[in-house]
FIGU-604417 format. One record per atom (N, C-alpha, C): residue number from 1; residue in three letters; chain; atom name; x, y, z. Coordinates in steps of 0.2 Angstrom, whole numbers, plus 5000, padded with zeros to 4 digits. Layout:
<pts>
PT / n / res / chain / atom / east / north / up
PT / NUM / Ala / A / CA / X / Y / Z
...
</pts>
This chain:
<pts>
PT / n / res / chain / atom / east / north / up
PT / 1 / Thr / A / N / 5045 / 4945 / 5177
PT / 1 / Thr / A / CA / 5048 / 4950 / 5181
PT / 1 / Thr / A / C / 5043 / 4956 / 5181
PT / 2 / Met / A / N / 5045 / 4961 / 5185
PT / 2 / Met / A / CA / 5041 / 4967 / 5186
PT / 2 / Met / A / C / 5040 / 4971 / 5180
PT / 3 / Glu / A / N / 5046 / 4972 / 5176
PT / 3 / Glu / A / CA / 5046 / 4975 / 5170
PT / 3 / Glu / A / C / 5041 / 4972 / 5164
PT / 4 / Leu / A / N / 5041 / 4966 / 5164
PT / 4 / Leu / A / CA / 5037 / 4962 / 5159
PT / 4 / Leu / A / C / 5030 / 4964 / 5161
PT / 5 / Glu / A / N / 5028 / 4963 / 5168
PT / 5 / Glu / A / CA / 5021 / 4964 / 5170
PT / 5 / Glu / A / C / 5019 / 4971 / 5168
PT / 6 / Asn / A / N / 5024 / 4976 / 5169
PT / 6 / Asn / A / CA / 5022 / 4983 / 5168
PT / 6 / Asn / A / C / 5021 / 4984 / 5160
PT / 7 / Ile / A / N / 5025 / 4981 / 5156
PT / 7 / Ile / A / CA / 5024 / 4981 / 5149
PT / 7 / Ile / A / C / 5017 / 4979 / 5147
PT / 8 / Leu / A / N / 5015 / 4973 / 5149
PT / 8 / Leu / A / CA / 5009 / 4969 / 5148
PT / 8 / Leu / A / C / 5003 / 4974 / 5150
PT / 9 / Glu / A / N / 5004 / 4977 / 5156
PT / 9 / Glu / A / CA / 4998 / 4981 / 5159
PT / 9 / Glu / A / C / 4997 / 4987 / 5154
PT / 10 / Arg / A / N / 5003 / 4990 / 5152
PT / 10 / Arg / A / CA / 5002 / 4996 / 5148
PT / 10 / Arg / A / C / 4999 / 4994 / 5141
PT / 11 / Met / A / N / 5000 / 4988 / 5139
PT / 11 / Met / A / CA / 4997 / 4986 / 5132
PT / 11 / Met / A / C / 4989 / 4985 / 5133
PT / 12 / Ala / A / N / 4987 / 4982 / 5139
PT / 12 / Ala / A / CA / 4980 / 4980 / 5140
PT / 12 / Ala / A / C / 4976 / 4986 / 5143
PT / 13 / Val / A / N / 4979 / 4990 / 5147
PT / 13 / Val / A / CA / 4975 / 4996 / 5150
PT / 13 / Val / A / C / 4978 / 5002 / 5147
PT / 14 / Pro / A / N / 4973 / 5007 / 5144
PT / 14 / Pro / A / CA / 4975 / 5013 / 5141
PT / 14 / Pro / A / C / 4978 / 5018 / 5145
PT / 15 / Val / A / N / 4983 / 5016 / 5150
PT / 15 / Val / A / CA / 4986 / 5021 / 5154
PT / 15 / Val / A / C / 4991 / 5025 / 5150
PT / 16 / Gly / A / N / 4991 / 5031 / 5150
PT / 16 / Gly / A / CA / 4996 / 5035 / 5147
PT / 16 / Gly / A / C / 4995 / 5036 / 5139
PT / 17 / Arg / A / N / 4990 / 5032 / 5137
PT / 17 / Arg / A / CA / 4989 / 5032 / 5129
PT / 17 / Arg / A / C / 4985 / 5038 / 5127
PT / 18 / Ser / A / N / 4986 / 5041 / 5122
PT / 18 / Ser / A / CA / 4982 / 5046 / 5119
PT / 18 / Ser / A / C / 4975 / 5044 / 5118
PT / 19 / Pro / A / N / 4970 / 5047 / 5120
PT / 19 / Pro / A / CA / 4963 / 5045 / 5119
PT / 19 / Pro / A / C / 4961 / 5045 / 5111
PT / 20 / Trp / A / N / 4965 / 5050 / 5108
PT / 20 / Trp / A / CA / 4964 / 5050 / 5100
PT / 20 / Trp / A / C / 4966 / 5044 / 5097
PT / 21 / Ala / A / N / 4972 / 5041 / 5100
PT / 21 / Ala / A / CA / 4975 / 5035 / 5097
PT / 21 / Ala / A / C / 4970 / 5029 / 5098
PT / 22 / Ile / A / N / 4967 / 5029 / 5104
PT / 22 / Ile / A / CA / 4962 / 5024 / 5106
PT / 22 / Ile / A / C / 4956 / 5024 / 5101
PT / 23 / Ala / A / N / 4953 / 5030 / 5100
PT / 23 / Ala / A / CA / 4948 / 5031 / 5095
PT / 23 / Ala / A / C / 4950 / 5029 / 5088
PT / 24 / Ala / A / N / 4956 / 5031 / 5086
PT / 24 / Ala / A / CA / 4958 / 5030 / 5079
PT / 24 / Ala / A / C / 4958 / 5022 / 5078
PT / 25 / Gly / A / N / 4961 / 5019 / 5083
PT / 25 / Gly / A / CA / 4961 / 5011 / 5082
PT / 25 / Gly / A / C / 4955 / 5008 / 5082
PT / 26 / Tyr / A / N / 4950 / 5010 / 5086
PT / 26 / Tyr / A / CA / 4943 / 5007 / 5085
PT / 26 / Tyr / A / C / 4940 / 5009 / 5079
PT / 27 / Leu / A / N / 4940 / 5015 / 5077
PT / 27 / Leu / A / CA / 4937 / 5018 / 5071
PT / 27 / Leu / A / C / 4940 / 5014 / 5065
PT / 28 / Gly / A / N / 4947 / 5013 / 5065
PT / 28 / Gly / A / CA / 4950 / 5010 / 5060
PT / 28 / Gly / A / C / 4948 / 5003 / 5059
PT / 29 / Leu / A / N / 4946 / 4999 / 5064
PT / 29 / Leu / A / CA / 4943 / 4993 / 5064
PT / 29 / Leu / A / C / 4936 / 4993 / 5061
PT / 30 / Leu / A / N / 4933 / 4998 / 5063
PT / 30 / Leu / A / CA / 4926 / 4999 / 5060
PT / 30 / Leu / A / C / 4925 / 5002 / 5054
PT / 31 / Ser / A / N / 4931 / 5004 / 5051
PT / 31 / Ser / A / CA / 4931 / 5008 / 5045
PT / 31 / Ser / A / C / 4928 / 5004 / 5039
PT / 32 / Met / A / N / 4927 / 4998 / 5039
PT / 32 / Met / A / CA / 4924 / 4993 / 5034
PT / 32 / Met / A / C / 4917 / 4995 / 5033
PT / 33 / Leu / A / N / 4914 / 4999 / 5038
PT / 33 / Leu / A / CA / 4907 / 5001 / 5038
PT / 33 / Leu / A / C / 4906 / 5007 / 5035
PT / 34 / Ala / A / N / 4911 / 5010 / 5032
PT / 34 / Ala / A / CA / 4911 / 5016 / 5028
PT / 34 / Ala / A / C / 4911 / 5023 / 5032
PT / 35 / Val / A / N / 4906 / 5024 / 5036
PT / 35 / Val / A / CA / 4905 / 5030 / 5040
PT / 35 / Val / A / C / 4911 / 5031 / 5045
PT / 36 / Pro / A / N / 4914 / 5026 / 5048
PT / 36 / Pro / A / CA / 4919 / 5028 / 5053
PT / 36 / Pro / A / C / 4926 / 5029 / 5049
PT / 37 / Ala / A / N / 4926 / 5027 / 5043
PT / 37 / Ala / A / CA / 4933 / 5028 / 5039
PT / 37 / Ala / A / C / 4936 / 5035 / 5039
PT / 38 / Pro / A / N / 4932 / 5040 / 5037
PT / 38 / Pro / A / CA / 4936 / 5047 / 5038
PT / 38 / Pro / A / C / 4937 / 5049 / 5045
PT / 39 / Leu / A / N / 4933 / 5047 / 5050
PT / 39 / Leu / A / CA / 4934 / 5048 / 5057
PT / 39 / Leu / A / C / 4940 / 5045 / 5059
PT / 40 / Ala / A / N / 4942 / 5039 / 5057
PT / 40 / Ala / A / CA / 4948 / 5036 / 5059
PT / 40 / Ala / A / C / 4954 / 5040 / 5057
PT / 41 / Val / A / N / 4954 / 5042 / 5051
PT / 41 / Val / A / CA / 4959 / 5046 / 5048
PT / 41 / Val / A / C / 4960 / 5053 / 5052
PT / 42 / Ile / A / N / 4955 / 5056 / 5054
PT / 42 / Ile / A / CA / 4955 / 5062 / 5058
PT / 42 / Ile / A / C / 4957 / 5061 / 5065
PT / 43 / Cys / A / N / 4955 / 5056 / 5068
PT / 43 / Cys / A / CA / 4957 / 5054 / 5075
PT / 43 / Cys / A / C / 4964 / 5052 / 5075
PT / 44 / Gly / A / N / 4966 / 5048 / 5070
PT / 44 / Gly / A / CA / 4973 / 5046 / 5069
PT / 44 / Gly / A / C / 4978 / 5052 / 5069
PT / 45 / Ile / A / N / 4976 / 5057 / 5065
PT / 45 / Ile / A / CA / 4980 / 5063 / 5064
PT / 45 / Ile / A / C / 4981 / 5067 / 5070
PT / 46 / Leu / A / N / 4975 / 5068 / 5074
PT / 46 / Leu / A / CA / 4974 / 5071 / 5080
PT / 46 / Leu / A / C / 4979 / 5067 / 5085
PT / 47 / Ala / A / N / 4979 / 5061 / 5085
PT / 47 / Ala / A / CA / 4983 / 5057 / 5090
PT / 47 / Ala / A / C / 4990 / 5058 / 5089
PT / 48 / Leu / A / N / 4992 / 5058 / 5082
PT / 48 / Leu / A / CA / 4999 / 5059 / 5081
PT / 48 / Leu / A / C / 5001 / 5066 / 5084
PT / 49 / Arg / A / N / 4997 / 5071 / 5083
PT / 49 / Arg / A / CA / 4999 / 5078 / 5085
PT / 49 / Arg / A / C / 4999 / 5078 / 5093
PT / 50 / Asp / A / N / 4994 / 5074 / 5096
PT / 50 / Asp / A / CA / 4994 / 5074 / 5103
PT / 50 / Asp / A / C / 5000 / 5071 / 5106
PT / 51 / Ile / A / N / 5002 / 5065 / 5103
PT / 51 / Ile / A / CA / 5008 / 5061 / 5105
PT / 51 / Ile / A / C / 5014 / 5065 / 5104
PT / 52 / Ser / A / N / 5015 / 5069 / 5099
PT / 52 / Ser / A / CA / 5021 / 5073 / 5097
PT / 52 / Ser / A / C / 5021 / 5079 / 5102
PT / 53 / Lys / A / N / 5016 / 5082 / 5105
PT / 53 / Lys / A / CA / 5016 / 5087 / 5109
PT / 53 / Lys / A / C / 5017 / 5085 / 5117
PT / 54 / Asn / A / N / 5015 / 5078 / 5118
PT / 54 / Asn / A / CA / 5015 / 5075 / 5124
PT / 54 / Asn / A / C / 5019 / 5069 / 5124
PT / 55 / Pro / A / N / 5026 / 5069 / 5124
PT / 55 / Pro / A / CA / 5030 / 5064 / 5123
PT / 55 / Pro / A / C / 5029 / 5058 / 5128
PT / 56 / Lys / A / N / 5026 / 5059 / 5134
PT / 56 / Lys / A / CA / 5025 / 5053 / 5138
PT / 56 / Lys / A / C / 5019 / 5049 / 5136
PT / 57 / Lys / A / N / 5015 / 5052 / 5132
PT / 57 / Lys / A / CA / 5009 / 5048 / 5129
PT / 57 / Lys / A / C / 5011 / 5043 / 5124
PT / 58 / Ile / A / N / 5008 / 5037 / 5124
PT / 58 / Ile / A / CA / 5009 / 5032 / 5119
PT / 58 / Ile / A / C / 5003 / 5031 / 5115
PT / 59 / Gly / A / N / 5004 / 5027 / 5110
PT / 59 / Gly / A / CA / 4998 / 5025 / 5105
PT / 59 / Gly / A / C / 5000 / 5026 / 5098
PT / 60 / Lys / A / N / 5006 / 5028 / 5096
PT / 60 / Lys / A / CA / 5008 / 5030 / 5089
PT / 60 / Lys / A / C / 5006 / 5024 / 5084
PT / 61 / Pro / A / N / 5007 / 5018 / 5086
PT / 61 / Pro / A / CA / 5005 / 5012 / 5081
PT / 61 / Pro / A / C / 4998 / 5012 / 5080
PT / 62 / Arg / A / N / 4994 / 5013 / 5085
PT / 62 / Arg / A / CA / 4987 / 5013 / 5085
PT / 62 / Arg / A / C / 4984 / 5018 / 5080
PT / 63 / Ala / A / N / 4987 / 5024 / 5081
PT / 63 / Ala / A / CA / 4985 / 5030 / 5077
PT / 63 / Ala / A / C / 4987 / 5029 / 5070
PT / 64 / Ile / A / N / 4993 / 5026 / 5068
PT / 64 / Ile / A / CA / 4995 / 5025 / 5062
PT / 64 / Ile / A / C / 4990 / 5019 / 5059
PT / 65 / Phe / A / N / 4988 / 5014 / 5063
PT / 65 / Phe / A / CA / 4983 / 5009 / 5060
PT / 65 / Phe / A / C / 4977 / 5013 / 5058
PT / 66 / Gly / A / N / 4974 / 5017 / 5062
PT / 66 / Gly / A / CA / 4968 / 5021 / 5061
PT / 66 / Gly / A / C / 4968 / 5025 / 5055
PT / 67 / Ile / A / N / 4974 / 5028 / 5054
PT / 67 / Ile / A / CA / 4975 / 5032 / 5047
PT / 67 / Ile / A / C / 4975 / 5027 / 5041
PT / 68 / Ile / A / N / 4979 / 5022 / 5042
PT / 68 / Ile / A / CA / 4980 / 5018 / 5036
PT / 68 / Ile / A / C / 4973 / 5014 / 5034
PT / 69 / Met / A / N / 4970 / 5011 / 5039
PT / 69 / Met / A / CA / 4963 / 5008 / 5038
PT / 69 / Met / A / C / 4958 / 5013 / 5036
PT / 70 / Gly / A / N / 4958 / 5019 / 5039
PT / 70 / Gly / A / CA / 4953 / 5024 / 5037
PT / 70 / Gly / A / C / 4954 / 5026 / 5030
PT / 71 / Ala / A / N / 4960 / 5027 / 5028
PT / 71 / Ala / A / CA / 4962 / 5030 / 5021
PT / 71 / Ala / A / C / 4960 / 5024 / 5016
PT / 72 / Leu / A / N / 4962 / 5018 / 5018
PT / 72 / Leu / A / CA / 4961 / 5013 / 5013
PT / 72 / Leu / A / C / 4953 / 5012 / 5012
PT / 73 / Phe / A / N / 4949 / 5012 / 5017
PT / 73 / Phe / A / CA / 4942 / 5011 / 5015
PT / 73 / Phe / A / C / 4939 / 5017 / 5013
PT / 74 / Cys / A / N / 4942 / 5023 / 5014
PT / 74 / Cys / A / CA / 4939 / 5029 / 5010
PT / 74 / Cys / A / C / 4940 / 5029 / 5003
PT / 75 / Val / A / N / 4946 / 5026 / 5001
PT / 75 / Val / A / CA / 4948 / 5025 / 4994
PT / 75 / Val / A / C / 4943 / 5020 / 4991
PT / 76 / Ile / A / N / 4942 / 5014 / 4994
PT / 76 / Ile / A / CA / 4938 / 5009 / 4992
PT / 76 / Ile / A / C / 4931 / 5012 / 4991
PT / 77 / Tyr / A / N / 4928 / 5015 / 4996
PT / 77 / Tyr / A / CA / 4921 / 5017 / 4996
PT / 77 / Tyr / A / C / 4920 / 5023 / 4991
PT / 78 / Thr / A / N / 4925 / 5027 / 4990
PT / 78 / Thr / A / CA / 4925 / 5032 / 4985
PT / 78 / Thr / A / C / 4925 / 5029 / 4978
PT / 79 / Trp / A / N / 4929 / 5024 / 4977
PT / 79 / Trp / A / CA / 4929 / 5021 / 4970
PT / 79 / Trp / A / C / 4922 / 5017 / 4969
PT / 80 / Met / A / N / 4920 / 5014 / 4974
PT / 80 / Met / A / CA / 4913 / 5011 / 4973
PT / 80 / Met / A / C / 4908 / 5016 / 4971
PT / 81 / Phe / A / N / 4908 / 5021 / 4975
PT / 81 / Phe / A / CA / 4903 / 5027 / 4974
PT / 81 / Phe / A / C / 4903 / 5029 / 4966
PT / 82 / Leu / A / N / 4910 / 5031 / 4964
PT / 82 / Leu / A / CA / 4911 / 5034 / 4958
PT / 82 / Leu / A / C / 4909 / 5029 / 4952
PT / 83 / Asn / A / N / 4909 / 5023 / 4954
PT / 83 / Asn / A / CA / 4908 / 5018 / 4948
PT / 83 / Asn / A / C / 4901 / 5014 / 4949
PT / 84 / Gly / A / N / 4897 / 5017 / 4954
PT / 84 / Gly / A / CA / 4890 / 5015 / 4954
PT / 84 / Gly / A / C / 4890 / 5008 / 4957
PT / 85 / Lys / A / N / 4895 / 5006 / 4961
PT / 85 / Lys / A / CA / 4895 / 4999 / 4964
PT / 85 / Lys / A / C / 4892 / 4999 / 4971
PT / 86 / Thr / A / N / 4889 / 4994 / 4973
PT / 86 / Thr / A / CA / 4886 / 4992 / 4979
PT / 86 / Thr / A / C / 4890 / 4986 / 4982
PT / 87 / Leu / A / N / 4889 / 4984 / 4988
PT / 87 / Leu / A / CA / 4892 / 4978 / 4991
PT / 87 / Leu / A / C / 4889 / 4972 / 4987
PT / 88 / Asn / A / N / 4882 / 4973 / 4985
PT / 88 / Asn / A / CA / 4879 / 4967 / 4982
PT / 88 / Asn / A / C / 4881 / 4966 / 4975
PT / 89 / Ser / A / N / 4883 / 4972 / 4971
PT / 89 / Ser / A / CA / 4885 / 4971 / 4964
PT / 89 / Ser / A / C / 4892 / 4970 / 4963
PT / 90 / Ile / A / N / 4896 / 4969 / 4968
PT / 90 / Ile / A / CA / 4903 / 4968 / 4967
PT / 90 / Ile / A / C / 4904 / 4960 / 4965
PT / 91 / Asp / A / N / 4900 / 4956 / 4968
PT / 91 / Asp / A / CA / 4900 / 4949 / 4966
PT / 91 / Asp / A / C / 4898 / 4948 / 4959
PT / 92 / Asn / A / N / 4894 / 4952 / 4956
PT / 92 / Asn / A / CA / 4891 / 4951 / 4949
PT / 92 / Asn / A / C / 4896 / 4954 / 4944
</pts>
């Protein structure tokens, strides 16, 4: 039906989505590389603010994903740094 096509199109194409939510989602995925982790948190927070100010924009789940993944990897990399761990030394 037309409504289903519209829903699928909105999921695939970032029409009406907060650009901050898009950035947070991708940075959340890349947060395993350490550098994007804090940026994912920042973009996620900015996305939630943008979405709350502009109710027609979507992307809240993507923004939350960016915040969670970014925060998780910030904690992991901070723990590794404080304990002198590297990715190679974790196996030993």
